C-alpha positions in Angstrom: -2.2 19.7 -10.5 -1.4 16.5 -8.6 -0.6 16.4 -4.9 2.1 14.3 -3.4 1.4 12.4 -0.2 3.5 12.9 2.9 7.0 11.4 2.6 7.5 7.8 3.6 8.5 5.9 5.6 5.6 6.5 7.9 5.6 5.5 11.6 3.0 4.9 14.3 3.2 5.6 18.0 0.7 5.1 20.8 -0.6 7.9 22.9 -3.3 8.2 25.6 -6.2 8.2 23.1 -5.1 5.9 20.3 -2.4 5.7 17.6 -0.8 8.6 15.6 0.7 8.1 12.2 3.5 10.4 11.3 5.6 10.8 8.1 9.4 10.7 7.6 9.6 14.4 8.8 7.4 13.6 11.9 4.5 15.5 10.4 1.0 14.3 11.3 -0.6 12.0 8.7 -3.5 10.3 10.5 -4.9 9.2 13.8 -6.5 5.9 14.7 -8.8 6.5 17.8 -9.5 4.0 20.4 -13.0 2.6 20.0 -14.7 3.0 23.3 -17.8 1.1 22.2 -15.8 -2.1 22.2 -14.9 -2.1 25.9 -13.7 -5.5 27.0 -12.7 -6.4 23.5 -9.3 -5.9 21.9 -9.4 -2.5 20.1 -8.4 -2.6 16.5 -6.7 0.9 16.5 -3.2 -0.5 16.9 -3.7 -3.1 14.2 -5.3 -0.5 11.9 -2.4 1.9 12.4 0.1 -0.8 11.8 -1.7 -2.0 8.6 -1.9 1.6 7.2 1.8 2.2 7.9 2.8 -1.1 6.4 0.7 -0.7 3.3 1.8 2.8 2.6 5.5 2.1 3.2 5.4 -0.9 0.9 3.3 0.8 -1.9 6.2 2.2 -4.0 8.2 -1.0 -4.0 5.1 -3.2 -4.7 4.2 -1.1 -7.7 7.7 -1.1 -9.0 7.8 -4.9 -8.7 4.5 -5.3 -10.5 5.8 -3.2 -13.3 9.0 -5.4 -13.5 6.9 -8.6 -13.4 4.6 -7.2 -16.2 7.7 -6.5 -18.4 9.1 -10.0 -17.7 5.8 -11.6 -18.6 5.5 -9.8 -21.9 9.0 -10.6 -23.0 8.9 -14.3 -21.9 7.5 -16.8 -24.3 4.0 -17.9 -23.2 4.2 -20.5 -20.4 1.8 -22.1 -18.0 2.0 -21.4 -14.3 -0.3 -23.3 -12.0 -3.1 -23.4 -14.5 -2.8 -19.7 -15.5 -0.8 -18.6 -18.5 1.6 -15.7 -18.5 -0.7 -13.5 -20.7 -3.5 -13.8 -18.1 -1.1 -12.9 -15.3 0.2 -9.9 -17.3 -3.4 -8.8 -18.0 -4.3 -8.9 -14.3 -1.2 -7.0 -13.3 -1.9 -4.4 -16.0 -5.5 -4.1 -14.7 -4.3 -3.4 -11.2 -1.7 -0.9 -12.3 -4.2 1.0 -14.4 -6.2 1.6 -11.2 -3.5 3.7 -9.7 -4.7 7.3 -9.1 -3.5 9.9 -11.6 -0.5 11.7 -10.3 0.8 8.7 -8.3 4.5 9.3 -8.1 5.4 5.8 -9.1 3.6 6.0 -12.5 5.9 6.2 -15.4 
């Protein structure tokens, strides 16, 4: 049985202790705490929360675009692209896509 992640788009907001990440239904997803050991330095909690939200919201489209690129590379006659041929590019895209976890909702 595969589990689905919380619905996107995810959002972040700041509160008194750090940054909360919520899903499209305003359900709690994650929390990035302030790091009190870095007093005097800029805390990465805000940047971490923004990165998580950005990556998760972009995931579905990026995977779909990789699949489209992979199909295009396999049907296009072999060509050179900045010292890398289309077969090598397609192979690398295929390797990345094969690492998606089982049950990922964007797998075909």
